[in-house]
C-alpha positions in Angstrom: -11.2 -3.6 0.1 -8.0 -2.3 1.7 -9.2 -3.4 5.1 -9.9 -6.9 3.8 -6.5 -7.2 2.3 -4.9 -5.9 5.5 -6.9 -8.3 7.6 -6.0 -11.2 5.3 -2.3 -10.3 5.6 -2.5 -10.0 9.4 -4.3 -13.3 9.6 -1.6 -15.0 7.6 1.1 -13.4 9.7 -0.6 -14.7 12.9 -1.1 -18.2 11.5 2.4 -18.4 10.0 4.9 -16.4 12.0 7.8 -17.1 9.6 6.0 -15.2 6.9 6.8 -12.0 8.8 10.4 -12.2 7.7 9.3 -12.6 4.0 6.9 -9.6 4.3 9.5 -7.4 5.9 12.1 -8.4 3.2 9.6 -7.6 0.5 8.7 -4.2 2.1 12.4 -3.3 2.5 13.1 -4.2 -1.2 10.2 -2.1 -2.4 11.0 0.9 -0.1 14.6 0.8 -1.3 13.4 1.8 -4.8 12.3 5.5 -4.9 10.4 5.0 -8.2 8.2 2.2 -6.6 7.6 4.4 -3.5 6.6 7.4 -5.7 4.3 5.2 -7.8 2.6 3.8 -4.6 2.1 7.3 -3.2 0.7 8.4 -6.5 -1.8 5.6 -6.4 -2.8 6.4 -2.9 -3.2 10.1 -3.6 -5.0 9.8 -6.9 -8.6 9.6 -5.5 -8.0 12.7 -3.3 -6.6 14.7 -6.2 -9.4 13.8 -8.6 -12.0 14.9 -6.0 -10.3 18.3 -5.6 -10.0 18.9 -9.3 -13.6 17.9 -9.8 -14.6 20.6 -7.3 -12.5 23.2 -9.1 -14.0 22.6 -12.5 -17.7 22.4 -11.4 
């Protein structure tokens, strides 16, 4: 699913080059907020953490 979203984003950026400025502005706005970055990292790490905890308990 992540690869499909990434492919769609890259396809849009190739089809509409001015969108690159909007995407970069949105990325900078999100990365400027530490809470949003921590939330995103938590979402990305959650599957790995849950697999490790499952191994500890079984």
